[in-house]
All heavy atoms as TSV, in Angstrom:
chain	resi	resn	atom	element	x	y	z
A	1	MET	N	N	-37.178	-12.555	-23.433
A	1	MET	CA	C	-37.403	-13.971	-23.620
A	1	MET	C	C	-36.337	-14.722	-22.829
A	1	MET	O	O	-35.174	-14.348	-22.819
A	1	MET	CB	C	-37.326	-14.295	-25.107
A	1	MET	CG	C	-37.923	-15.574	-25.479
A	1	MET	SD	S	-38.112	-15.633	-27.276
A	1	MET	CE	C	-39.090	-17.063	-27.383
A	2	GLN	N	N	-36.733	-15.778	-22.206
A	2	GLN	CA	C	-35.810	-16.522	-21.373
A	2	GLN	C	C	-35.455	-17.846	-22.038
A	2	GLN	O	O	-36.325	-18.567	-22.540
A	2	GLN	CB	C	-36.456	-16.808	-20.006
A	2	GLN	CG	C	-35.509	-17.432	-19.029
A	2	GLN	CD	C	-36.169	-17.573	-17.670
A	2	GLN	OE1	O	-37.356	-17.292	-17.526
A	2	GLN	NE2	N	-35.412	-17.987	-16.692
A	3	TYR	N	N	-34.171	-18.141	-22.072
A	3	TYR	CA	C	-33.673	-19.375	-22.678
A	3	TYR	C	C	-33.078	-20.240	-21.575
A	3	TYR	O	O	-32.252	-19.787	-20.794
A	3	TYR	CB	C	-32.612	-19.062	-23.719
A	3	TYR	CG	C	-33.125	-18.164	-24.824
A	3	TYR	CD1	C	-32.778	-16.825	-24.878
A	3	TYR	CD2	C	-33.971	-18.656	-25.801
A	3	TYR	CE1	C	-33.265	-16.008	-25.874
A	3	TYR	CE2	C	-34.459	-17.856	-26.799
A	3	TYR	CZ	C	-34.105	-16.525	-26.827
A	3	TYR	OH	O	-34.588	-15.717	-27.813
A	4	TYR	N	N	-33.494	-21.482	-21.531
A	4	TYR	CA	C	-33.021	-22.381	-20.477
A	4	TYR	C	C	-31.741	-23.097	-20.873
A	4	TYR	O	O	-30.936	-23.429	-20.019
A	4	TYR	CB	C	-34.111	-23.390	-20.119
A	4	TYR	CG	C	-35.306	-22.715	-19.481
A	4	TYR	CD1	C	-36.486	-22.532	-20.187
A	4	TYR	CD2	C	-35.227	-22.240	-18.177
A	4	TYR	CE1	C	-37.560	-21.895	-19.611
A	4	TYR	CE2	C	-36.304	-21.600	-17.585
A	4	TYR	CZ	C	-37.460	-21.434	-18.306
A	4	TYR	OH	O	-38.514	-20.796	-17.738
A	5	VAL	N	N	-31.569	-23.342	-22.137
A	5	VAL	CA	C	-30.338	-23.975	-22.592
A	5	VAL	C	C	-29.816	-23.184	-23.794
A	5	VAL	O	O	-30.547	-22.458	-24.469
A	5	VAL	CB	C	-30.553	-25.456	-22.987
A	5	VAL	CG1	C	-30.857	-26.298	-21.776
A	5	VAL	CG2	C	-31.615	-25.605	-24.039
A	6	PHE	N	N	-28.540	-23.320	-24.057
A	6	PHE	CA	C	-27.885	-22.600	-25.139
A	6	PHE	C	C	-28.482	-22.975	-26.489
A	6	PHE	O	O	-28.585	-22.149	-27.398
A	6	PHE	CB	C	-26.390	-22.897	-25.101
A	6	PHE	CG	C	-25.604	-22.110	-26.104
A	6	PHE	CD1	C	-25.522	-20.736	-26.015
A	6	PHE	CD2	C	-24.943	-22.753	-27.126
A	6	PHE	CE1	C	-24.799	-20.018	-26.936
A	6	PHE	CE2	C	-24.216	-22.047	-28.050
A	6	PHE	CZ	C	-24.138	-20.663	-27.957
A	7	HIS	N	N	-28.936	-24.219	-26.607
A	7	HIS	CA	C	-29.511	-24.681	-27.865
A	7	HIS	C	C	-30.784	-23.898	-28.217
A	7	HIS	O	O	-31.042	-23.585	-29.378
A	7	HIS	CB	C	-29.795	-26.171	-27.781
A	7	HIS	CG	C	-30.336	-26.781	-29.043
A	7	HIS	ND1	N	-30.125	-26.253	-30.281
A	7	HIS	CD2	C	-31.098	-27.883	-29.251
A	7	HIS	CE1	C	-30.728	-26.986	-31.195
A	7	HIS	NE2	N	-31.331	-27.979	-30.588
A	8	ASP	N	N	-31.596	-23.549	-27.228
A	8	ASP	CA	C	-32.792	-22.736	-27.484
A	8	ASP	C	C	-32.428	-21.377	-28.054
A	8	ASP	O	O	-33.058	-20.887	-28.992
A	8	ASP	CB	C	-33.594	-22.550	-26.193
A	8	ASP	CG	C	-34.286	-23.802	-25.726
A	8	ASP	OD1	O	-34.469	-24.714	-26.566
A	8	ASP	OD2	O	-34.630	-23.869	-24.535
A	9	LEU	N	N	-31.414	-20.764	-27.490
A	9	LEU	CA	C	-30.961	-19.468	-27.992
A	9	LEU	C	C	-30.468	-19.581	-29.425
A	9	LEU	O	O	-30.825	-18.765	-30.282
A	9	LEU	CB	C	-29.852	-18.911	-27.098
A	9	LEU	CG	C	-29.172	-17.636	-27.613
A	9	LEU	CD1	C	-30.133	-16.471	-27.607
A	9	LEU	CD2	C	-27.951	-17.328	-26.771
A	10	MET	N	N	-29.668	-20.587	-29.705
A	10	MET	CA	C	-29.117	-20.745	-31.049
A	10	MET	C	C	-30.215	-21.047	-32.071
A	10	MET	O	O	-30.176	-20.551	-33.191
A	10	MET	CB	C	-28.062	-21.860	-31.071
A	10	MET	CG	C	-26.822	-21.513	-30.270
A	10	MET	SD	S	-26.051	-19.977	-30.787
A	10	MET	CE	C	-25.508	-20.415	-32.407
A	11	LEU	N	N	-31.198	-21.832	-31.698
A	11	LEU	CA	C	-32.304	-22.140	-32.604
A	11	LEU	C	C	-33.115	-20.880	-32.906
A	11	LEU	O	O	-33.501	-20.636	-34.049
A	11	LEU	CB	C	-33.199	-23.219	-31.989
A	11	LEU	CG	C	-34.305	-23.768	-32.873
A	11	LEU	CD1	C	-33.716	-24.414	-34.112
A	11	LEU	CD2	C	-35.161	-24.734	-32.099
A	12	HIS	N	N	-33.330	-20.076	-31.894
A	12	HIS	CA	C	-34.057	-18.819	-32.076
A	12	HIS	C	C	-33.272	-17.882	-32.997
A	12	HIS	O	O	-33.843	-17.286	-33.923
A	12	HIS	CB	C	-34.300	-18.163	-30.717
A	12	HIS	CG	C	-35.022	-16.867	-30.803
A	12	HIS	ND1	N	-36.349	-16.787	-31.118
A	12	HIS	CD2	C	-34.597	-15.597	-30.618
A	12	HIS	CE1	C	-36.712	-15.517	-31.131
A	12	HIS	NE2	N	-35.658	-14.776	-30.833
A	13	GLU	N	N	-31.993	-17.725	-32.770
A	13	GLU	CA	C	-31.158	-16.856	-33.602
A	13	GLU	C	C	-31.088	-17.356	-35.043
A	13	GLU	O	O	-31.114	-16.576	-35.977
A	13	GLU	CB	C	-29.746	-16.758	-33.016
A	13	GLU	CG	C	-29.689	-16.095	-31.657
A	13	GLU	CD	C	-30.094	-14.636	-31.709
A	13	GLU	OE1	O	-29.763	-13.964	-32.714
A	13	GLU	OE2	O	-30.734	-14.184	-30.752
A	14	GLU	N	N	-31.006	-18.676	-35.208
A	14	GLU	CA	C	-30.932	-19.249	-36.551
A	14	GLU	C	C	-32.230	-19.002	-37.316
A	14	GLU	O	O	-32.202	-18.666	-38.499
A	14	GLU	CB	C	-30.644	-20.740	-36.460
A	14	GLU	CG	C	-30.447	-21.403	-37.798
A	14	GLU	CD	C	-30.163	-22.891	-37.664
A	14	GLU	OE1	O	-30.160	-23.414	-36.534
A	14	GLU	OE2	O	-29.969	-23.515	-38.708
A	15	SER	N	N	-33.363	-19.142	-36.645
A	15	SER	CA	C	-34.641	-18.926	-37.330
A	15	SER	C	C	-34.808	-17.465	-37.724
A	15	SER	O	O	-35.303	-17.159	-38.816
A	15	SER	CB	C	-35.802	-19.399	-36.468
A	15	SER	OG	O	-35.841	-18.663	-35.254
A	16	ILE	N	N	-34.371	-16.547	-36.871
A	16	ILE	CA	C	-34.431	-15.126	-37.218
A	16	ILE	C	C	-33.527	-14.840	-38.413
A	16	ILE	O	O	-33.883	-14.098	-39.327
A	16	ILE	CB	C	-34.033	-14.255	-36.008
A	16	ILE	CG1	C	-35.146	-14.295	-34.964
A	16	ILE	CG2	C	-33.767	-12.820	-36.433
A	16	ILE	CD1	C	-34.819	-13.542	-33.694
A	17	THR	N	N	-32.370	-15.475	-38.454
A	17	THR	CA	C	-31.446	-15.280	-39.565
A	17	THR	C	C	-32.057	-15.763	-40.875
A	17	THR	O	O	-31.960	-15.077	-41.905
A	17	THR	CB	C	-30.128	-16.031	-39.293
A	17	THR	OG1	O	-29.580	-15.563	-38.057
A	17	THR	CG2	C	-29.137	-15.818	-40.408
A	18	TYR	N	N	-32.694	-16.920	-40.863
A	18	TYR	CA	C	-33.317	-17.436	-42.081
A	18	TYR	C	C	-34.462	-16.544	-42.550
A	18	TYR	O	O	-34.642	-16.317	-43.747
A	18	TYR	CB	C	-33.812	-18.864	-41.900
A	18	TYR	CG	C	-32.710	-19.882	-42.002
A	18	TYR	CD1	C	-32.467	-20.784	-40.968
A	18	TYR	CD2	C	-31.906	-19.949	-43.132
A	18	TYR	CE1	C	-31.456	-21.720	-41.063
A	18	TYR	CE2	C	-30.887	-20.880	-43.235
A	18	TYR	CZ	C	-30.676	-21.754	-42.199
A	18	TYR	OH	O	-29.670	-22.674	-42.300
A	19	VAL	N	N	-35.244	-16.022	-41.638
A	19	VAL	CA	C	-36.332	-15.114	-42.006
A	19	VAL	C	C	-35.772	-13.842	-42.624
A	19	VAL	O	O	-36.250	-13.364	-43.667
A	19	VAL	CB	C	-37.225	-14.802	-40.782
A	19	VAL	CG1	C	-38.166	-13.655	-41.079
A	19	VAL	CG2	C	-37.995	-16.038	-40.353
A	20	LEU	N	N	-34.737	-13.270	-42.031
A	20	LEU	CA	C	-34.119	-12.068	-42.586
A	20	LEU	C	C	-33.498	-12.333	-43.951
A	20	LEU	O	O	-33.580	-11.487	-44.852
A	20	LEU	CB	C	-33.071	-11.527	-41.622
A	20	LEU	CG	C	-33.609	-10.854	-40.360
A	20	LEU	CD1	C	-32.470	-10.452	-39.442
A	20	LEU	CD2	C	-34.469	-9.665	-40.709
A	21	MET	N	N	-32.878	-13.485	-44.138
A	21	MET	CA	C	-32.308	-13.813	-45.444
A	21	MET	C	C	-33.410	-13.927	-46.496
A	21	MET	O	O	-33.226	-13.498	-47.642
A	21	MET	CB	C	-31.501	-15.107	-45.372
A	21	MET	CG	C	-30.189	-14.942	-44.655
A	21	MET	SD	S	-29.056	-16.353	-44.593
A	21	MET	CE	C	-29.986	-17.741	-45.037
A	22	GLY	N	N	-34.547	-14.504	-46.150
A	22	GLY	CA	C	-35.658	-14.595	-47.090
A	22	GLY	C	C	-36.207	-13.234	-47.465
A	22	GLY	O	O	-36.494	-12.963	-48.632
A	23	VAL	N	N	-36.328	-12.350	-46.468
A	23	VAL	CA	C	-36.811	-11.002	-46.739
A	23	VAL	C	C	-35.837	-10.256	-47.648
A	23	VAL	O	O	-36.243	-9.588	-48.615
A	23	VAL	CB	C	-37.051	-10.239	-45.419
A	23	VAL	CG1	C	-37.264	-8.758	-45.663
A	23	VAL	CG2	C	-38.221	-10.837	-44.665
A	24	ILE	N	N	-34.548	-10.367	-47.359
A	24	ILE	CA	C	-33.537	-9.702	-48.183
A	24	ILE	C	C	-33.554	-10.259	-49.605
A	24	ILE	O	O	-33.415	-9.516	-50.577
A	24	ILE	CB	C	-32.150	-9.826	-47.525
A	24	ILE	CG1	C	-32.102	-8.978	-46.269
A	24	ILE	CG2	C	-31.048	-9.451	-48.493
A	24	ILE	CD1	C	-30.858	-9.171	-45.433
A	25	LEU	N	N	-33.736	-11.560	-49.748
A	25	LEU	CA	C	-33.808	-12.162	-51.072
A	25	LEU	C	C	-34.996	-11.620	-51.871
A	25	LEU	O	O	-34.872	-11.259	-53.046
A	25	LEU	CB	C	-33.903	-13.682	-50.962
A	25	LEU	CG	C	-34.016	-14.447	-52.275
A	25	LEU	CD1	C	-32.730	-14.290	-53.073
A	25	LEU	CD2	C	-34.314	-15.897	-52.008
A	26	LEU	N	N	-36.166	-11.516	-51.236
A	26	LEU	CA	C	-37.340	-10.997	-51.928
A	26	LEU	C	C	-37.180	-9.526	-52.282
A	26	LEU	O	O	-37.558	-9.095	-53.377
A	26	LEU	CB	C	-38.582	-11.206	-51.057
A	26	LEU	CG	C	-39.031	-12.644	-50.894
A	26	LEU	CD1	C	-40.203	-12.721	-49.910
A	26	LEU	CD2	C	-39.409	-13.243	-52.224
A	27	LEU	N	N	-36.601	-8.746	-51.376
A	27	LEU	CA	C	-36.373	-7.332	-51.674
A	27	LEU	C	C	-35.357	-7.157	-52.790
A	27	LEU	O	O	-35.513	-6.278	-53.649
A	27	LEU	CB	C	-35.913	-6.597	-50.413
A	27	LEU	CG	C	-36.968	-6.404	-49.333
A	27	LEU	CD1	C	-36.350	-5.781	-48.091
A	27	LEU	CD2	C	-38.121	-5.566	-49.840
A	28	SER	N	N	-34.327	-7.981	-52.797
A	28	SER	CA	C	-33.328	-7.916	-53.862
A	28	SER	C	C	-33.938	-8.272	-55.208
A	28	SER	O	O	-33.641	-7.629	-56.224
A	28	SER	CB	C	-32.154	-8.857	-53.571
A	28	SER	OG	O	-31.526	-8.510	-52.371
A	29	LEU	N	N	-34.795	-9.280	-55.240
A	29	LEU	CA	C	-35.462	-9.670	-56.470
A	29	LEU	C	C	-36.361	-8.542	-56.980
A	29	LEU	O	O	-36.373	-8.228	-58.175
A	29	LEU	CB	C	-36.283	-10.943	-56.248
A	29	LEU	CG	C	-37.036	-11.475	-57.449
A	29	LEU	CD1	C	-36.079	-11.876	-58.563
A	29	LEU	CD2	C	-37.915	-12.635	-57.043
A	30	GLY	N	N	-37.109	-7.924	-56.084
A	30	GLY	CA	C	-37.964	-6.808	-56.470
A	30	GLY	C	C	-37.166	-5.630	-56.985
A	30	GLY	O	O	-37.530	-4.981	-57.974
A	31	TRP	N	N	-36.038	-5.318	-56.334
A	31	TRP	CA	C	-35.183	-4.213	-56.769
A	31	TRP	C	C	-34.577	-4.514	-58.138
A	31	TRP	O	O	-34.499	-3.641	-58.991
A	31	TRP	CB	C	-34.107	-3.982	-55.720
A	31	TRP	CG	C	-33.171	-2.867	-56.046
A	31	TRP	CD1	C	-31.871	-2.962	-56.367
A	31	TRP	CD2	C	-33.479	-1.464	-56.085
A	31	TRP	NE1	N	-31.338	-1.720	-56.599
A	31	TRP	CE2	C	-32.302	-0.782	-56.431
A	31	TRP	CE3	C	-34.647	-0.737	-55.860
A	31	TRP	CZ2	C	-32.254	0.586	-56.570
A	31	TRP	CZ3	C	-34.583	0.643	-55.982
A	31	TRP	CH2	C	-33.416	1.279	-56.330
A	32	TRP	N	N	-34.167	-5.767	-58.355
A	32	TRP	CA	C	-33.593	-6.159	-59.648
A	32	TRP	C	C	-34.639	-6.018	-60.758
A	32	TRP	O	O	-34.349	-5.523	-61.843
A	32	TRP	CB	C	-33.082	-7.597	-59.572
A	32	TRP	CG	C	-32.476	-8.061	-60.845
A	32	TRP	CD1	C	-33.082	-8.782	-61.827
A	32	TRP	CD2	C	-31.149	-7.823	-61.301
A	32	TRP	NE1	N	-32.211	-9.021	-62.847
A	32	TRP	CE2	C	-31.014	-8.431	-62.557
A	32	TRP	CE3	C	-30.059	-7.154	-60.756
A	32	TRP	CZ2	C	-29.845	-8.385	-63.272
A	32	TRP	CZ3	C	-28.886	-7.112	-61.473
A	32	TRP	CH2	C	-28.782	-7.722	-62.715
A	33	MET	N	N	-35.862	-6.451	-60.491
A	33	MET	CA	C	-36.920	-6.337	-61.490
A	33	MET	C	C	-37.251	-4.873	-61.769
A	33	MET	O	O	-37.552	-4.496	-62.897
A	33	MET	CB	C	-38.153	-7.108	-61.035
A	33	MET	CG	C	-37.938	-8.614	-61.052
A	33	MET	SD	S	-39.343	-9.530	-60.449
A	33	MET	CE	C	-40.523	-9.175	-61.720
A	34	PHE	N	N	-37.186	-4.043	-60.730
A	34	PHE	CA	C	-37.424	-2.612	-60.920
A	34	PHE	C	C	-36.344	-1.991	-61.799
A	34	PHE	O	O	-36.630	-1.201	-62.692
A	34	PHE	CB	C	-37.466	-1.916	-59.558
A	34	PHE	CG	C	-37.454	-0.423	-59.640
A	34	PHE	CD1	C	-38.584	0.271	-60.071
A	34	PHE	CD2	C	-36.323	0.289	-59.304
A	34	PHE	CE1	C	-38.568	1.644	-60.145
A	34	PHE	CE2	C	-36.305	1.665	-59.382
A	34	PHE	CZ	C	-37.431	2.352	-59.812
A	35	LEU	N	N	-35.093	-2.363	-61.569
A	35	LEU	CA	C	-33.989	-1.777	-62.316
A	35	LEU	C	C	-33.955	-2.253	-63.763
A	35	LEU	O	O	-33.571	-1.502	-64.666
A	35	LEU	CB	C	-32.655	-2.112	-61.652
A	35	LEU	CG	C	-32.373	-1.406	-60.342
A	35	LEU	CD1	C	-31.037	-1.868	-59.793
A	35	LEU	CD2	C	-32.389	0.094	-60.493
A	36	THR	N	N	-34.331	-3.490	-64.012
A	36	THR	CA	C	-34.241	-4.037	-65.363
A	36	THR	C	C	-35.568	-4.010	-66.110
A	36	THR	O	O	-35.638	-4.502	-67.235
A	36	THR	CB	C	-33.722	-5.481	-65.324
A	36	THR	OG1	O	-34.619	-6.274	-64.549
A	36	THR	CG2	C	-32.326	-5.538	-64.742
A	37	GLY	N	N	-36.611	-3.445	-65.510
A	37	GLY	CA	C	-37.916	-3.412	-66.160
A	37	GLY	C	C	-37.915	-2.491	-67.360
A	37	GLY	O	O	-37.152	-1.531	-67.459
A	38	LYS	N	N	-38.777	-2.800	-68.296
A	38	LYS	CA	C	-38.874	-1.989	-69.507
A	38	LYS	C	C	-39.805	-0.815	-69.274
A	38	LYS	O	O	-40.844	-0.943	-68.638
A	38	LYS	CB	C	-39.388	-2.834	-70.665
A	38	LYS	CG	C	-38.432	-3.914	-71.070
A	38	LYS	CD	C	-38.946	-4.629	-72.291
A	38	LYS	CE	C	-37.930	-5.661	-72.732
A	38	LYS	NZ	N	-38.346	-6.349	-73.932
A	39	GLU	N	N	-39.415	0.308	-69.832
A	39	GLU	CA	C	-40.265	1.483	-69.769
A	39	GLU	C	C	-41.244	1.427	-70.944
A	39	GLU	O	O	-40.951	0.826	-71.969
A	39	GLU	CB	C	-39.422	2.751	-69.843
A	39	GLU	CG	C	-38.525	2.918	-68.645
A	39	GLU	CD	C	-37.778	4.228	-68.690
A	39	GLU	OE1	O	-38.146	5.107	-69.486
A	39	GLU	OE2	O	-36.821	4.355	-67.935
A	40	PRO	N	N	-42.381	2.092	-70.816
A	40	PRO	CA	C	-43.326	2.089	-71.937
A	40	PRO	C	C	-42.707	2.753	-73.165
A	40	PRO	O	O	-41.975	3.727	-73.054
A	40	PRO	CB	C	-44.526	2.882	-71.413
A	40	PRO	CG	C	-44.165	3.395	-70.080
A	40	PRO	CD	C	-42.868	2.802	-69.677
A	41	LYS	N	N	-43.007	2.196	-74.314
A	41	LYS	CA	C	-42.428	2.704	-75.551
A	41	LYS	C	C	-43.109	4.019	-75.926
A	41	LYS	O	O	-44.311	4.088	-76.089
A	41	LYS	CB	C	-42.602	1.685	-76.663
A	41	LYS	CG	C	-41.885	2.062	-77.914
A	41	LYS	CD	C	-41.831	0.926	-78.880
A	41	LYS	CE	C	-41.114	1.421	-80.107
A	41	LYS	NZ	N	-40.235	0.486	-80.678
A	42	ASP	N	N	-42.304	5.055	-76.055
A	42	ASP	CA	C	-42.800	6.381	-76.418
A	42	ASP	C	C	-41.787	6.996	-77.368
A	42	ASP	O	O	-40.849	7.657	-76.948
A	42	ASP	CB	C	-42.999	7.241	-75.183
A	42	ASP	CG	C	-43.549	8.612	-75.516
A	42	ASP	OD1	O	-44.168	8.755	-76.586
A	42	ASP	OD2	O	-43.363	9.533	-74.713
A	43	ASP	N	N	-41.952	6.743	-78.666
A	43	ASP	CA	C	-40.999	7.240	-79.651
A	43	ASP	C	C	-41.465	8.522	-80.322
A	43	ASP	O	O	-40.860	8.970	-81.287
A	43	ASP	CB	C	-40.738	6.171	-80.728
A	43	ASP	CG	C	-39.898	5.035	-80.185
A	43	ASP	OD1	O	-39.201	5.252	-79.177
A	43	ASP	OD2	O	-39.947	3.936	-80.770
A	44	ASP	N	N	-42.539	9.120	-79.840
A	44	ASP	CA	C	-43.058	10.318	-80.502
A	44	ASP	C	C	-42.087	11.494	-80.409
A	44	ASP	O	O	-42.055	12.340	-81.288
A	44	ASP	CB	C	-44.402	10.721	-79.894
A	44	ASP	CG	C	-45.479	9.711	-80.211
A	44	ASP	OD1	O	-45.310	8.956	-81.184
A	44	ASP	OD2	O	-46.469	9.671	-79.470
A	45	HIS	N	N	-41.316	11.568	-79.358
A	45	HIS	CA	C	-40.425	12.713	-79.186
A	45	HIS	C	C	-39.188	12.616	-80.076
A	45	HIS	O	O	-38.434	13.568	-80.168
A	45	HIS	CB	C	-40.023	12.869	-77.722
A	45	HIS	CG	C	-39.326	11.682	-77.157
A	45	HIS	ND1	N	-40.002	10.587	-76.688
A	45	HIS	CD2	C	-38.015	11.413	-76.986
A	45	HIS	CE1	C	-39.143	9.696	-76.254
A	45	HIS	NE2	N	-37.932	10.154	-76.418
A	46	HIS	N	N	-38.987	11.500	-80.768
A	46	HIS	CA	C	-37.845	11.348	-81.664
A	46	HIS	C	C	-38.198	11.631	-83.117
A	46	HIS	O	O	-37.322	11.761	-83.947
A	46	HIS	CB	C	-37.257	9.939	-81.569
A	46	HIS	CG	C	-36.653	9.639	-80.243
A	46	HIS	ND1	N	-35.508	10.249	-79.795
A	46	HIS	CD2	C	-37.020	8.802	-79.250
A	46	HIS	CE1	C	-35.197	9.815	-78.597
A	46	HIS	NE2	N	-36.112	8.924	-78.229
A	47	GLU	N	N	-39.477	11.716	-83.417
A	47	GLU	CA	C	-39.890	11.917	-84.801
A	47	GLU	C	C	-39.696	13.373	-85.212
A	47	GLU	O	O	-39.872	14.294	-84.409
A	47	GLU	CB	C	-41.361	11.528	-84.971
A	47	GLU	CG	C	-41.606	10.045	-84.792
A	47	GLU	CD	C	-43.076	9.696	-84.968
A	47	GLU	OE1	O	-43.864	10.583	-85.356
A	47	GLU	OE2	O	-43.418	8.547	-84.693
A	48	ILE	N	N	-39.356	13.560	-86.464
A	48	ILE	CA	C	-39.226	14.901	-87.000
A	48	ILE	C	C	-40.625	15.394	-87.362
A	48	ILE	O	O	-41.364	14.725	-88.098
A	48	ILE	CB	C	-38.306	14.904	-88.252
A	48	ILE	CG1	C	-36.927	14.384	-87.862
A	48	ILE	CG2	C	-38.256	16.294	-88.861
A	48	ILE	CD1	C	-36.008	14.188	-89.039
A	49	PRO	N	N	-41.002	16.564	-86.848
A	49	PRO	CA	C	-42.361	17.044	-87.150
A	49	PRO	C	C	-42.465	17.385	-88.633
A	49	PRO	O	O	-41.487	17.749	-89.290
A	49	PRO	CB	C	-42.505	18.292	-86.284
A	49	PRO	CG	C	-41.123	18.697	-85.912
A	49	PRO	CD	C	-40.283	17.459	-85.983
A	50	PRO	N	N	-43.670	17.280	-89.198
A	50	PRO	CA	C	-43.841	17.614	-90.612
A	50	PRO	C	C	-43.574	19.094	-90.848
A	50	PRO	O	O	-43.813	19.941	-90.003
A	50	PRO	CB	C	-45.290	17.247	-90.907
A	50	PRO	CG	C	-45.950	17.164	-89.577
A	50	PRO	CD	C	-44.897	16.853	-88.572
A	51	ASP	N	N	-43.070	19.386	-92.037
A	51	ASP	CA	C	-42.747	20.768	-92.383
A	51	ASP	C	C	-44.037	21.521	-92.701
A	51	ASP	O	O	-44.768	21.164	-93.641
A	51	ASP	CB	C	-41.825	20.767	-93.605
A	51	ASP	CG	C	-41.290	22.150	-93.906
A	51	ASP	OD1	O	-41.427	23.041	-93.041
A	51	ASP	OD2	O	-40.744	22.330	-95.000
A	52	PRO	N	N	-44.368	22.548	-91.944
A	52	PRO	CA	C	-45.650	23.244	-92.178
A	52	PRO	C	C	-45.638	24.132	-93.411
A	52	PRO	O	O	-46.695	24.583	-93.856
A	52	PRO	CB	C	-45.834	24.078	-90.912
A	52	PRO	CG	C	-44.468	24.276	-90.369
A	52	PRO	CD	C	-43.672	23.063	-90.789
A	53	THR	N	N	-44.476	24.405	-94.010
A	53	THR	CA	C	-44.426	25.288	-95.164
A	53	THR	C	C	-44.765	24.599	-96.467
A	53	THR	O	O	-44.990	25.260	-97.473
A	53	THR	CB	C	-43.031	25.919	-95.293
A	53	THR	OG1	O	-42.068	24.887	-95.451
A	53	THR	CG2	C	-42.704	26.755	-94.062
A	54	THR	N	N	-44.773	23.279	-96.490
A	54	THR	CA	C	-45.046	22.568	-97.747
A	54	THR	C	C	-46.462	22.128	-97.841
A	54	THR	O	O	-47.191	21.971	-96.952
A	54	THR	CB	C	-44.141	21.344	-97.907
A	54	THR	OG1	O	-44.339	20.486	-96.819
A	54	THR	CG2	C	-42.714	21.765	-98.053
């Protein structure tokens, strides 16, 4: 890509920076939701099985 003035280059670099910051923000939000998400409740493995002798 050819830039005729320095301002064109800086505007292009700034727009790429803003796009990358937005992508990083969305990925960070998704990662945070993944880490703090609740797992399905499954308490069956904590219960004491009934005594088969009684």
